[in-house]
C-alpha positions in Angstrom: 27.8 116.5 111.4 29.0 119.0 113.9 31.9 119.8 111.5 29.4 121.4 109.0 28.3 124.9 109.5 25.1 125.8 111.9 22.8 127.1 109.1 20.5 128.6 111.8 23.0 130.4 113.9 22.0 134.0 114.8 25.4 135.2 113.9 25.0 133.6 110.4 21.7 135.7 109.9 19.3 133.1 111.4 16.1 134.3 113.2 13.3 132.6 115.1 10.6 134.4 113.4 7.6 133.0 115.3 6.8 130.7 118.3 3.6 129.4 119.8 4.8 130.9 123.3 7.7 132.3 124.9 6.3 133.0 128.5 9.3 131.8 130.5 12.3 132.4 128.0 12.6 134.0 124.8 12.6 132.1 121.5 15.7 133.9 120.0 18.0 132.2 122.7 17.5 128.9 120.6 20.0 130.0 117.9 22.4 132.0 120.0 26.2 131.3 119.5 28.0 129.5 122.2 27.0 127.0 124.9 23.9 127.7 127.1 24.8 129.3 130.5 23.0 128.9 133.8 23.2 130.5 137.2 21.0 128.8 139.9 18.7 131.3 142.0 18.5 134.0 139.4 14.9 135.0 139.0 13.1 137.4 136.9 9.4 138.4 136.7 9.1 135.3 134.5 10.8 132.9 136.9 14.2 131.3 137.1 16.3 132.6 134.2 17.1 130.1 131.4 19.5 130.6 128.4 17.0 129.0 126.1 13.4 128.9 124.8 10.7 128.0 127.5 7.0 127.8 127.0 4.2 127.9 129.8 2.5 124.6 131.0 -0.1 123.6 128.6 -3.5 122.8 129.7 -4.9 121.7 126.3 -4.1 118.8 123.9 -1.9 121.0 121.6 1.9 121.3 121.5 4.6 124.3 121.2 6.6 125.1 118.2 9.0 127.6 116.9 9.9 128.5 113.3 13.5 129.5 112.3 14.4 131.0 109.2 18.0 129.7 108.4 20.6 132.3 108.0 22.1 130.2 105.2 19.7 128.1 103.2 21.1 124.6 102.4 20.9 121.0 102.5 20.5 119.8 106.3 22.6 117.0 107.2 21.8 116.9 111.1 20.0 118.6 113.8 20.7 118.9 117.4 18.1 119.5 120.0 19.9 120.6 123.2 17.9 120.7 126.5 21.1 121.9 128.5 20.1 122.9 132.1 16.5 122.1 131.5 15.7 119.3 134.1 12.3 119.3 135.5 10.9 121.5 132.5 12.2 119.8 129.3 9.8 118.4 126.7 9.6 114.7 126.6 9.3 114.7 122.8 10.4 116.6 119.9 10.2 116.7 116.0 11.6 118.8 113.1 10.1 120.0 110.0 11.6 122.0 107.1 10.4 123.8 104.0 11.8 125.9 101.2 10.1 129.3 101.0 11.5 131.9 98.4 11.6 135.6 98.9 10.6 137.2 102.1 7.4 135.1 103.5 5.3 136.5 106.3 4.6 134.2 109.2 1.1 133.3 107.9 2.7 132.4 104.5 5.2 130.1 106.4 2.4 128.3 108.4 0.8 127.4 105.0 4.2 126.4 103.4 4.9 122.8 102.4 6.5 121.4 105.5 8.3 118.0 105.3 9.3 115.9 108.4 13.1 115.7 108.7 13.3 114.5 112.2 10.3 112.4 113.5 8.9 112.7 116.9 11.5 111.4 119.1 12.0 111.2 123.0 14.2 113.7 124.7 15.9 113.7 128.1 16.8 116.8 130.3 20.0 118.5 130.3 21.4 116.6 127.1 22.3 117.3 123.4 20.3 115.1 121.3 21.9 114.7 117.6 19.6 113.5 114.9 21.0 112.7 111.3 18.9 113.9 108.4 18.8 112.0 105.1 17.2 114.6 102.7 19.1 116.1 99.8 16.6 119.0 99.3 17.4 122.7 99.9 15.5 124.2 102.7 15.2 127.8 103.9 13.2 127.2 107.2 12.9 124.8 110.0 10.1 124.4 112.6 10.8 122.8 115.9 7.9 121.2 117.6 8.0 120.2 121.2 5.3 117.8 123.0 3.6 119.2 124.7 5.5 122.1 126.4 8.8 122.9 128.3 12.2 124.3 127.4 15.0 123.8 124.8 18.4 125.6 125.1 19.6 125.4 121.7 18.6 124.3 118.2 21.5 123.5 115.9 21.0 123.0 112.2 24.2 121.5 110.5 24.3 121.2 106.8 25.9 122.4 103.4 25.1 126.0 102.4 23.3 126.2 99.1 22.6 129.9 98.2 20.9 131.4 95.2 23.6 133.3 93.5 21.4 134.4 90.6 21.2 137.8 92.2 24.7 138.3 91.6 24.9 137.2 87.8 27.4 139.3 86.0 28.9 140.6 89.1 31.9 139.9 91.3 31.1 138.0 94.6 33.1 136.8 97.7 34.1 133.2 96.4 35.2 132.3 99.8 32.1 133.4 101.8 30.4 130.6 103.9 27.1 132.3 103.2 27.8 131.9 99.4 28.5 128.3 99.7 32.3 128.1 100.5 33.7 125.5 102.9 37.0 125.1 104.8 38.0 121.5 103.7 41.5 121.3 105.4 43.6 122.7 108.1 47.1 122.1 109.5 46.2 123.2 113.2 43.0 124.6 114.9 44.4 124.6 118.6 42.7 127.9 119.7 39.7 128.4 117.3 38.0 126.8 114.3 39.3 127.5 110.8 35.7 127.8 109.8 35.4 131.2 111.4 37.8 132.5 108.7 35.0 132.6 106.1 32.1 133.6 108.4 30.1 136.7 107.9 30.9 140.0 109.4 33.9 141.2 111.2 35.5 139.3 113.9 34.7 140.9 117.4 37.7 139.3 119.1 40.4 136.6 118.6 38.2 133.6 119.2 35.9 134.7 116.1 38.9 134.1 113.8 41.4 131.1 113.2 44.3 130.7 115.4 47.0 128.0 115.6 49.3 126.7 118.3 52.9 128.1 118.2 54.9 126.0 115.9 58.4 124.8 117.1 59.2 122.7 114.0 60.2 125.1 111.3 57.2 124.6 109.1 54.1 126.8 108.7 50.4 126.5 109.1 47.8 126.4 106.3 44.1 125.7 105.5 42.3 125.0 102.2 38.9 126.5 101.2 36.6 125.1 98.6 35.3 128.1 96.8 31.4 128.7 96.5 31.7 128.2 92.7 34.6 127.9 90.6 35.8 131.3 89.5 38.7 133.7 89.1 39.8 135.7 92.1 40.7 139.2 91.6 41.0 140.7 95.2 42.1 138.9 98.2 41.5 140.3 101.7 43.7 138.9 104.6 42.4 140.4 107.8 44.5 140.0 111.1 41.9 142.3 113.0 42.3 141.6 117.0 45.4 139.6 116.4 48.0 142.1 117.7 50.8 139.8 119.3 49.9 136.6 117.4 49.4 137.7 113.7 51.5 135.7 111.1 54.6 137.5 109.7 53.7 136.6 106.1 51.1 134.8 104.2 50.7 133.3 100.6 47.8 132.2 98.5 47.7 129.5 95.9 44.7 128.1 93.6 44.0 124.7 92.2 41.2 123.0 90.2 40.0 119.8 91.9 36.9 118.5 90.0 36.0 116.1 92.6 36.9 115.3 96.2 39.5 117.2 98.5 43.1 118.5 97.4 45.7 115.9 98.1 49.4 115.3 97.8 49.0 115.3 93.8 47.2 118.5 93.6 49.0 121.1 91.4 48.6 124.5 93.0 49.3 127.7 90.9 50.4 131.0 92.8 47.6 133.6 93.4 49.6 135.8 96.0 53.3 135.2 96.8 54.7 135.1 100.2 53.7 138.8 101.5 54.6 140.5 104.7 51.6 141.0 107.0 51.0 143.6 109.9 49.0 142.9 113.0 45.5 144.0 113.6 45.1 145.2 109.9 42.8 144.4 106.9 45.1 143.7 104.0 43.7 144.0 100.5 45.7 142.6 97.4 44.9 142.9 93.7 45.7 139.6 92.0 46.9 139.7 88.5 46.0 136.1 87.4 43.0 135.0 85.4 43.0 131.4 86.1 39.8 129.6 87.3 40.2 127.9 90.7 37.8 125.5 92.7 40.0 125.6 95.8 42.3 128.1 97.4 45.1 127.3 100.0 46.1 129.9 102.4 49.5 129.5 103.9 50.6 131.6 107.0 54.2 131.8 108.1 55.2 130.5 110.6 51.7 130.4 112.7 49.4 132.5 114.4 46.0 133.6 113.3 43.8 135.2 110.8 40.4 137.0 111.5 38.9 136.8 107.9 39.7 135.7 104.4 37.9 137.2 101.4 38.4 136.3 97.7 36.4 138.6 95.7 36.1 137.3 92.0 34.0 136.4 89.0 32.2 132.9 88.9 33.0 130.6 86.0 30.3 130.7 83.4 28.4 127.5 83.2 
């Protein structure tokens, strides 16, 4: 489950659009990237500082909630409710609901949406990450975390498969390798320093850890990764971005495409050349016009011999249905 992207992550465009209360700790902390931090004895006017969302003590029969707009709508496969560092103030129970709301709904419109329960009311413990599998194949745009009756949650992770609405781009080129458009990293030779999934994330990498970086090879081979494109299409322009990789950029890279109707590329996959082995420079956004016109469902990036890549962009034309 955790190998799938976090659809709610703030750096993927997620937002906590509303909450019943955030008296002790702000709601947006729920979807911050990275692990929650904590330093004992740090107090503000709200009390002990927590890296999470914390509500006041309720004195009525209700419960608290927070609504999250997914940065990347999709099919939810699992949810993590993390109460890290909350020990005497965590909620004893939580549930999660989801809905699909098109356009740009207001909070009032979301309250009236057709919410469905994807995680039933379940017990929680303090200072622990609680994983819940979700078995619902529908596409969702928002989730609502309910806590009973009140308390603090450090992080909410919503792992799943991105299912965008690409109708907006009909007749236009799109980044076929963008995570937000539905692409997915399906294989990788090495991820010693950082995840290969970073390479297709939104925005520019701020530092090395926000890209993909491998260990140093000592065997004469080379590192690689494969990407399932958002939709089958023809790649016209490739961008290989080594931003922030000054002393550990690959010396060269190549790209190959393949058509894999089902499953993952394997030993018998027939790859065709998109970009021949080409020299790269450190800390540089390289853009290459690709001459071919063959449709691909998957692309393989080879780097020589090892190193890192900040971003991979593959701009192209989706195949007509």
